[in-house]
C-alpha positions as CSV (number, residue, x, y, z in Angstrom):
1,X,40.6,144.0,79.0
2,X,44.4,144.2,78.6
3,X,45.9,140.8,79.6
4,X,49.6,140.0,80.4
5,X,50.4,136.3,80.0
6,X,53.6,135.3,81.5
7,X,55.2,132.3,79.8
8,X,55.4,131.3,76.2
9,X,55.2,127.6,76.4
10,X,52.3,125.3,75.2
11,X,50.0,126.5,78.2
12,X,51.0,130.2,77.9
13,X,50.4,130.4,74.1
14,X,47.2,128.3,74.2
15,X,46.0,130.8,76.8
16,X,46.8,133.8,74.6
17,X,45.2,132.3,71.7
18,X,41.9,131.9,73.5
19,X,42.0,135.1,75.2
20,X,42.5,136.9,71.9
21,X,39.8,135.0,70.5
22,X,37.6,136.4,73.3
23,X,38.5,139.9,72.2
24,X,41.1,140.9,74.8
25,X,44.3,143.0,74.0
26,X,47.0,140.2,74.9
27,X,50.9,140.4,75.4
28,X,53.1,137.6,76.3
29,X,56.6,137.6,77.9
30,X,59.0,134.8,78.1
31,X,62.7,134.6,78.9
32,X,63.7,132.4,76.0
33,X,64.2,133.7,72.4
34,X,61.1,131.9,71.0
35,X,58.0,130.1,72.1
36,X,57.9,126.4,73.4
37,X,61.7,126.4,74.3
38,X,61.6,124.8,77.7
39,X,59.2,122.0,79.0
40,X,57.4,122.1,75.6
41,X,60.3,121.6,73.7
42,X,61.0,117.8,73.5
43,X,58.3,116.2,75.4
44,X,56.7,112.8,74.8
45,X,54.4,114.1,72.0
46,X,51.2,112.5,73.2
47,X,47.6,113.8,73.6
48,X,46.9,111.2,76.2
49,X,43.6,111.1,77.8
50,X,44.5,107.5,78.7
51,X,47.1,108.7,81.0
52,X,44.7,110.3,83.4
53,X,45.6,107.9,86.3
54,X,47.8,110.2,88.5
55,X,51.2,109.2,89.8
56,X,49.6,109.4,93.4
57,X,47.6,106.2,93.6
58,X,47.4,103.3,96.0
59,X,50.2,101.5,94.4
60,X,52.7,104.5,94.2
61,X,54.3,104.3,97.7
62,X,55.3,100.8,97.3
63,X,56.6,101.3,93.9
64,X,58.6,104.3,94.9
65,X,60.1,102.3,97.8
66,X,61.1,99.5,95.5
67,X,63.1,102.0,93.2
68,X,65.1,103.6,96.0
69,X,68.7,103.3,95.2
70,X,68.4,102.7,91.5
71,X,69.8,105.7,89.4
72,X,67.8,104.6,86.5
73,X,64.6,104.3,88.4
74,X,61.4,105.5,86.7
75,X,60.5,107.6,89.6
76,X,63.7,109.0,91.3
77,X,63.6,111.2,94.5
78,X,66.9,112.9,95.2
79,X,67.4,112.7,98.9
80,X,68.3,116.0,100.3
81,X,66.9,118.8,102.7
82,X,64.2,120.5,100.6
83,X,61.3,121.8,102.4
84,X,59.3,122.3,99.3
85,X,59.8,118.7,98.2
86,X,59.2,117.5,101.7
87,X,55.7,119.3,101.8
88,X,54.9,118.2,98.2
89,X,55.8,114.5,99.2
90,X,53.4,114.5,102.3
91,X,50.6,116.0,100.1
92,X,51.4,113.4,97.3
93,X,50.9,110.6,99.9
94,X,47.5,112.0,101.1
95,X,46.5,111.6,97.5
96,X,47.4,108.1,97.4
97,X,44.2,106.7,98.8
98,X,41.6,105.0,96.5
99,X,38.9,107.6,97.0
100,X,41.3,110.6,96.2
101,X,42.7,108.7,93.3
102,X,39.3,108.2,91.9
103,X,38.4,111.9,92.3
104,X,41.6,112.9,90.7
105,X,41.1,110.7,87.7
106,X,37.5,112.2,87.2
107,X,38.8,115.6,87.1
108,X,41.9,114.8,84.9
109,X,39.8,112.7,82.4
110,X,37.1,115.5,82.2
111,X,39.9,118.3,81.3
112,X,41.7,116.0,79.0
113,X,38.7,115.1,76.9
114,X,37.5,118.6,76.8
115,X,41.0,119.5,75.6
116,X,41.3,117.0,73.0
117,X,37.9,118.2,71.6
118,X,39.3,121.7,71.6
119,X,42.4,120.8,69.9
120,X,40.6,119.2,67.0
121,X,38.5,122.2,66.5
122,X,41.6,124.6,66.6
123,X,43.3,122.3,64.0
124,X,40.2,122.5,61.7
125,X,40.0,126.3,62.2
126,X,43.8,127.1,61.7
127,X,44.9,124.2,59.5
128,X,48.2,124.0,61.4
129,X,50.5,121.0,61.0
130,X,52.8,119.7,63.7
131,X,53.4,116.1,62.6
132,X,50.2,114.8,64.3
133,X,49.1,111.4,64.0
134,X,45.6,110.2,64.9
135,X,46.4,106.4,65.4
136,X,45.5,106.2,69.3
137,X,47.9,105.2,72.1
138,X,48.6,101.8,72.9
139,X,49.9,100.9,76.5
140,X,52.0,97.8,76.6
141,X,53.0,95.6,79.6
142,X,55.8,93.3,80.3
143,X,54.7,92.5,83.8
144,X,51.6,90.6,84.6
145,X,51.1,92.6,87.9
146,X,51.4,95.9,86.2
147,X,48.9,94.5,83.7
148,X,46.4,93.8,86.5
149,X,46.8,97.1,88.1
150,X,46.3,98.8,84.7
151,X,43.0,96.8,84.3
152,X,41.7,98.4,87.5
153,X,42.7,101.8,86.4
154,X,41.2,101.2,82.9
155,X,37.7,100.5,84.4
156,X,37.8,103.7,86.3
157,X,38.8,105.5,83.2
158,X,36.1,103.9,81.2
159,X,33.5,104.9,83.8
160,X,34.5,108.6,83.4
161,X,34.5,108.6,79.6
162,X,37.8,107.5,78.4
163,X,37.5,104.4,76.2
164,X,40.7,102.7,77.1
165,X,40.1,99.0,76.4
166,X,42.2,95.8,77.3
167,X,43.8,94.0,74.4
168,X,45.9,90.8,74.3
169,X,49.7,90.7,73.4
170,X,48.9,89.4,70.0
171,X,46.4,92.3,69.3
172,X,49.3,94.8,70.5
173,X,51.4,93.4,67.8
174,X,48.3,93.7,65.4
175,X,47.9,97.4,66.2
176,X,51.7,98.1,66.2
177,X,53.5,95.5,64.0
178,X,57.0,97.0,65.0
179,X,56.4,95.3,68.2
180,X,56.7,91.9,66.7
181,X,60.4,91.2,67.7
182,X,59.3,92.1,71.2
183,X,56.4,89.9,71.2
184,X,57.9,87.2,73.8
185,X,58.2,90.0,76.3
186,X,54.5,91.2,76.2
187,X,51.8,90.0,78.5
188,X,49.0,92.3,77.2
189,X,48.1,96.1,76.7
190,X,45.5,98.8,76.6
191,X,44.5,100.7,73.6
192,X,42.9,104.2,73.3
193,X,41.9,104.9,69.6
194,X,40.9,108.5,70.1
195,X,44.2,109.6,71.6
196,X,46.7,111.3,69.4
197,X,50.3,112.3,69.0
198,X,52.3,115.2,67.6
199,X,55.2,117.8,68.1
200,X,54.4,120.0,70.9
201,X,57.1,122.5,70.1
202,X,56.0,122.8,66.5
203,X,52.5,123.3,67.7
204,X,53.5,125.9,70.0
205,X,55.5,127.7,67.6
206,X,52.8,127.5,64.9
207,X,50.0,128.7,67.3
208,X,52.0,131.7,68.3
209,X,52.2,132.7,64.7
210,X,48.4,132.4,64.5
211,X,48.3,134.4,67.9
212,X,50.3,137.3,66.2
213,X,47.7,137.4,63.3
214,X,45.0,138.0,66.0
215,X,47.2,140.9,67.3
216,X,48.9,139.3,70.3
217,X,52.4,140.9,71.2
218,X,55.2,138.4,72.1
219,X,58.1,139.9,74.1
220,X,61.1,137.3,74.2
221,X,64.3,137.5,76.2
222,X,62.2,139.0,78.9
223,X,62.4,137.7,82.5
224,X,59.7,138.4,84.9
225,X,61.3,139.6,88.2
226,X,58.5,140.6,90.3
227,X,54.7,141.1,90.5
228,X,53.7,144.3,92.4
229,X,50.9,144.7,94.4
230,X,48.7,147.6,95.3
231,X,45.9,146.9,97.7
232,X,44.4,143.5,96.9
233,X,45.4,143.7,93.2
234,X,48.4,143.3,91.0
235,X,49.5,146.9,89.7
236,X,52.3,145.9,87.5
237,X,55.0,143.4,86.6
238,X,58.8,144.2,86.9
239,X,60.7,142.9,83.8
240,X,64.3,142.4,82.7
241,X,64.4,142.9,78.9
242,X,67.2,143.0,76.3
243,X,67.6,146.5,76.9
244,X,67.3,146.8,80.7
245,X,64.7,147.1,83.4
246,X,61.2,147.8,82.5
247,X,57.6,147.3,83.9
248,X,54.3,146.5,82.3
249,X,50.8,147.1,83.5
250,X,47.6,145.2,82.6
251,X,44.0,144.8,83.8
252,X,44.7,141.0,84.3
253,X,47.8,138.8,84.7
254,X,48.0,135.1,83.8
255,X,50.7,133.4,85.2
256,X,51.7,130.3,83.1
257,X,55.3,129.8,84.2
258,X,55.2,126.1,84.7
259,X,57.4,124.9,87.6
260,X,58.7,128.5,88.1
261,X,55.2,129.7,88.9
262,X,55.5,129.2,92.9
263,X,58.8,131.1,93.0
264,X,57.0,134.2,91.5
265,X,54.0,133.8,93.6
266,X,55.7,133.4,97.0
267,X,56.5,137.0,97.6
268,X,52.7,137.6,97.3
269,X,51.9,135.1,99.9
270,X,50.8,132.6,97.6
271,X,52.1,129.2,98.3
272,X,51.3,126.7,95.4
273,X,52.1,123.0,95.8
274,X,53.8,122.6,92.4
275,X,57.3,121.0,92.2
276,X,59.5,120.4,89.2
277,X,59.5,116.8,88.0
278,X,62.5,116.6,85.7
279,X,61.7,114.4,82.6
280,X,64.0,113.0,79.9
281,X,63.8,112.5,76.2
282,X,65.8,111.1,73.4
283,X,65.0,112.0,69.6
284,X,66.2,109.5,67.3
285,X,66.5,110.0,63.5
286,X,65.5,106.8,61.6
287,X,67.3,105.1,59.0
288,X,65.0,104.2,56.0
289,X,65.3,100.4,56.8
290,X,64.2,101.0,60.6
291,X,61.3,98.9,62.0
292,X,60.0,101.6,64.3
293,X,56.6,102.3,65.7
294,X,54.1,104.8,64.1
295,X,51.3,104.2,66.8
296,X,52.1,106.2,69.8
297,X,53.2,103.8,72.7
298,X,53.4,103.9,76.5
299,X,55.6,101.3,78.3
300,X,54.0,101.8,81.8
301,X,56.4,99.6,83.6
302,X,59.2,101.8,82.7
303,X,57.3,105.1,82.5
304,X,58.3,105.7,78.9
305,X,56.3,107.0,75.8
306,X,57.3,106.5,72.2
307,X,55.9,108.8,69.5
308,X,56.6,108.9,65.8
309,X,57.4,112.5,64.5
310,X,58.0,112.3,60.9
311,X,61.2,110.3,60.3
312,X,62.1,110.6,63.8
313,X,61.2,108.7,67.1
314,X,60.7,110.4,70.4
315,X,61.3,108.4,73.5
316,X,60.4,110.3,76.6
317,X,59.5,109.8,80.2
318,X,60.5,109.1,83.9
319,X,60.6,111.5,86.6
320,X,63.5,112.8,88.7
321,X,62.6,115.0,91.8
322,X,65.9,117.1,92.1
323,X,64.7,120.8,92.6
324,X,65.5,123.0,89.6
325,X,68.4,121.0,88.2
326,X,68.4,120.7,84.5
327,X,71.7,118.9,83.9
328,X,71.4,115.6,81.9
329,X,72.2,112.5,83.7
330,X,73.9,109.9,81.4
331,X,72.7,106.8,83.3
332,X,69.1,108.0,82.9
333,X,69.7,108.8,79.3
334,X,71.1,105.5,78.5
335,X,68.3,103.9,80.4
336,X,66.0,105.4,77.7
337,X,67.8,103.9,74.9
338,X,68.3,100.4,76.5
339,X,64.6,99.9,76.9
340,X,64.1,101.2,73.2
341,X,66.5,98.5,72.1
342,X,64.7,95.8,74.0
343,X,61.5,96.6,72.6
344,X,62.5,97.5,68.9
345,X,65.8,95.6,68.4
346,X,65.5,96.5,64.5
347,X,65.5,100.2,65.2
348,X,68.4,101.6,63.0
349,X,69.1,105.1,64.1
350,X,70.4,107.6,61.4
351,X,73.0,109.3,63.9
352,X,73.4,109.9,67.5
353,X,70.3,110.3,69.7
354,X,69.5,113.9,70.9
355,X,68.9,114.1,74.6
356,X,66.9,116.6,76.5
357,X,65.5,117.2,79.8
358,X,62.7,119.6,81.1
359,X,61.0,120.4,84.3
360,X,57.3,119.4,84.3
361,X,55.1,121.3,86.7
362,X,53.8,118.5,89.0
363,X,51.0,118.9,91.6
364,X,50.6,116.1,94.4
365,X,47.2,115.2,92.7
366,X,48.3,115.7,89.1
367,X,45.2,118.0,88.9
368,X,46.3,121.5,87.6
369,X,45.6,124.9,89.1
370,X,43.3,126.8,86.5
371,X,41.6,129.9,87.4
372,X,41.6,133.1,89.6
373,X,43.9,133.4,92.6
374,X,43.1,135.1,95.9
375,X,43.9,138.3,94.1
376,X,41.1,139.3,91.8
377,X,43.0,140.2,88.6
378,X,45.8,137.4,88.9
379,X,45.1,134.1,87.3
380,X,46.8,130.8,87.3
381,X,47.2,128.0,84.5
382,X,50.0,125.6,85.8
383,X,50.6,122.5,87.5
384,X,49.7,120.2,84.5
385,X,52.6,117.7,85.2
386,X,53.1,115.2,82.2
387,X,49.9,116.1,80.7
388,X,50.7,119.9,79.7
389,X,50.5,119.2,76.0
390,X,47.2,117.0,76.4
391,X,45.5,119.6,78.5
392,X,46.7,122.7,76.9
393,X,43.9,123.9,74.6
394,X,41.2,122.8,77.1
395,X,43.0,124.7,79.9
396,X,43.6,127.7,77.7
397,X,39.9,127.8,76.6
398,X,38.7,127.5,80.3
399,X,41.2,130.0,81.7
400,X,39.8,132.6,78.9
401,X,36.3,132.0,79.9
402,X,37.0,132.6,83.4
403,X,39.1,135.9,82.6
404,X,36.2,137.1,80.5
405,X,33.7,136.5,83.3
406,X,32.1,133.5,81.8
407,X,31.6,130.1,83.3
408,X,33.8,127.5,81.8
409,X,32.3,124.8,79.7
410,X,33.6,122.1,82.2
411,X,33.7,121.7,85.9
412,X,37.2,122.9,87.3
413,X,38.2,122.2,90.8
414,X,38.4,125.0,93.1
415,X,41.5,125.9,94.8
């Protein structure tokens, strides 16, 4: 079939790769001048099956209440009249029961494990390099209550196939010696040896190059204005290109526009509970004398991750619910660096940090939407939240199977 993929982030490009591998004629459009320039540009860099516990869990409402009024809170809701956010928040609260959390962890782990396997196979096939490290992910805790809560989650994760094992504070330092100076702060941790890290932007760009070799056409600086319907099917997409207005027709359409997906679908009568969760990152060039981590780390209490990308350290995380606002907040930027200095006091930057923010497409359950919509030739691949890089290859492969009329190799949630 002729397939039009909307969006050239890590999800859209991964979808294009697997669709092309399945024999389809694929075109990709994106409003940016190159692939991976929005949410995939400077994320936390983790392939983290161990992050499968959703934000919506029995502890979340109380944590959110305790952070109200803090500009540097790990989870920040901007109080304003926003019907989409109100609806999303009510759905989020419904997902905070123990039963729903368990079901969501099951589905997230299944997709994340499958995706990690697909990524390894893709890497072997293409030999692409993207500053990846296979040293696992270490969660560290500086609060005993957070550690106890994490142990509960680890037991559920282990039950569903994620080998996240509990480690002592001394074992944390043994796994990552750069934590030695922060040893007095640590109370313990969890370690997942099979998890990975890498540069999602470089991966997306390199995979797009591989897609071109398979015959995929990329059309950049092209905005999707509208999907037009004829009967119960999409007939064509209206576009704005560098040369003016245009339209594009296809047999199938894949919407992989992240947080912007609901805006495009709403005129079609499809209301998708996906809301933008603004995440922040700082990329720090390292002096040769820096004592910096090489194992990818997660500071669960502050909702931050640390990933080594060559001679740079990526610090990323937090979530700010403020609509489609993409302005950098200085307080939140500096909160990243303050916590970094606490954990790594001997980090010696070679220059000023490069701050960035991106809108992560969050569903109330953290389970993404992958599959066919109510319209038979319209497919969705969105809502991956903070795990877009983790789930990209698995989601792309499953989506390509569905478009091709094959049953996916894993069980996906119906929507």
